[in-house]
C-alpha positions, 0 to 999 in steps of 0.5 A, a space after each residue: 844564384 845556384 838557380 840561375 846557374 843550374 838553368 843557364 848552363 845546366 838545363 839550357 846548355 848555354 856554354 854549348 850554344 856559344 860556338 854556334 855563334 862563332 859558326 853564323 859570324 863566320 858564315 855571314 863573313 863568308 857571304 859579305 866578305 867584309 865586316 862592313 855591313 849597315 844591318 848588323 843590328 838586325 842580324 844580332 837580333 836574329 842571332 840572339 833569337 836562334 841562341 834563345 831557341 836552341 836553349 829553349 830545345 836544350 831545355 826541352 831535352 833535359 825536361 823529357 830525359 829527367 827519368 833516364 839522366 839518373 843514369 845518362 846525365 846525372 847533373 841535370 837539375 831536376 835529378 840534383 834537386 836543383 829546381 822541381 819537375 814542376 818548376 820545369 815544365 813552368 819554365 819549358 812553357 814560358 821559354 816556348 812562349 817567349 820564343 813564338 814573342 821573339 820569333 813574330 817580333 823577328 819578322 815584323 821588324 826584318 821582313 826576312 822571311 827566310 831567316 824566320 822559317 829557318 829559325 822556326 823550323 830548327 826549333 820545331 825540329 829540336 822540340 820534336 827531337 825531344 818531346 812526346 808524343 813524338 820523340 824522334 831521338 827515341 825512334 829507331 834508326 831514325 833519332 841520329 838523323 833527325 838530329 843531323 837534320 837539325 845540324 844541318 839547319 843551323 848554318 842556314 840561320 847566319 846565312 841568310 841573314 844576309 845572303 840568299 840560299 846558294 850552292 855553298 851554304 847548301 854544301 855547308 848544310 849536308 856536311 854537317 847534316 852528314 857529321 850531325 848525323 855520325 855524332 847522333 849516333 856517337 850519343 846512342 852509343 854512350 848511352 848504351 855504354 852507360 846502360 850496360 855498365 848499370 846492368 840496364 842492358 844486358 848481354 854477353 857479346 857487347 858487340 851484339 847488344 841493341 844499341 839504346 834508341 836506335 835499334 842495330 846491333 852496336 857492331 852495325 851501329 859503329 860501322 854506320 858511325 864510321 861511314 858518316 863522320 868520314 864521308 863528312 870529312 871527304 865531302 868537305 875535301 871534295 867541295 874544296 877541290 871543286 871549289 864550292 868551298 874556299 881552299 882555306 876553308 875546306 883546309 881548316 874544316 878537315 885539320 880541326 876535325 879529322 884528328 878528333 874523330 881519329 881520337 874517338 875512335 882510337 880511344 874507343 877501342 875494339 870494345 866500345 861498351 866495356 870501358 864507360 870512361 873511354 865511352 865518354 870520353 870517345 863520345 866527347 871527341 866525336 861532339 867537339 867536331 861540331 864546335 871545331 866546325 865553328 872555330 875553323 869557319 870563323 878563323 878561315 874566314 878571317 883570312 878572307 874578309 877584307 
């Protein structure tokens, strides 16, 4: 039982993927304008594959970070001894083989080439983010923006299952790309705080040390993070104003995300590395904006559908 718990929740991070189902359902409702749809079985199958593939990329990240996670994520089961690195390697291979088979079944049974292409691109992008020799997450400057790109792909999975690409979902993907890139920098700042407090990074002025896996000084990373997160909220407002987003959707998105961003900035304070606990709480608020977008999209869709 402990092995299954470690595999599902600590290695695959299944619980973190659940909000994406709400996002997909919300976008599907926005696309259809109703819950009446004859092909819910096909849609459910596509979304289930999406969940599985994202869990697979989460596992790849845990597997590739198993050495670093002694500092950054000590709950990693390959750090705690929940299962061995060799077992992790076999599980990683098995999950990806199953993923390939599921994608083939999806394209054969549904012939939805657009949704299948997006699923495949998101899965490959997630693997490239973590795995050597590419490991985009460790590339200077690139890492957070590749994370943002993966976030931008996510809404297309639900939308393309029922509706062709249009300006609405393209705008939605842009918001998630910009906001996701900001959260990607938040991740680097948290890791930098952990490295700084563990002694792995040395420096007298915390604002002038290099951000882990980002390359820029912390003070510049903070500025770029703020610009991206604020820009994401501004884009929501603009898209609501020009009619790309329904007013209700734009309002819910802003109400659900803006307070979290403000709290994230406030908790961190002027010295983002000195207090490791505050750095982690700030990171939690920034990350919470992504499930908040999912919840806002789903709830606002309930006011929209017939």
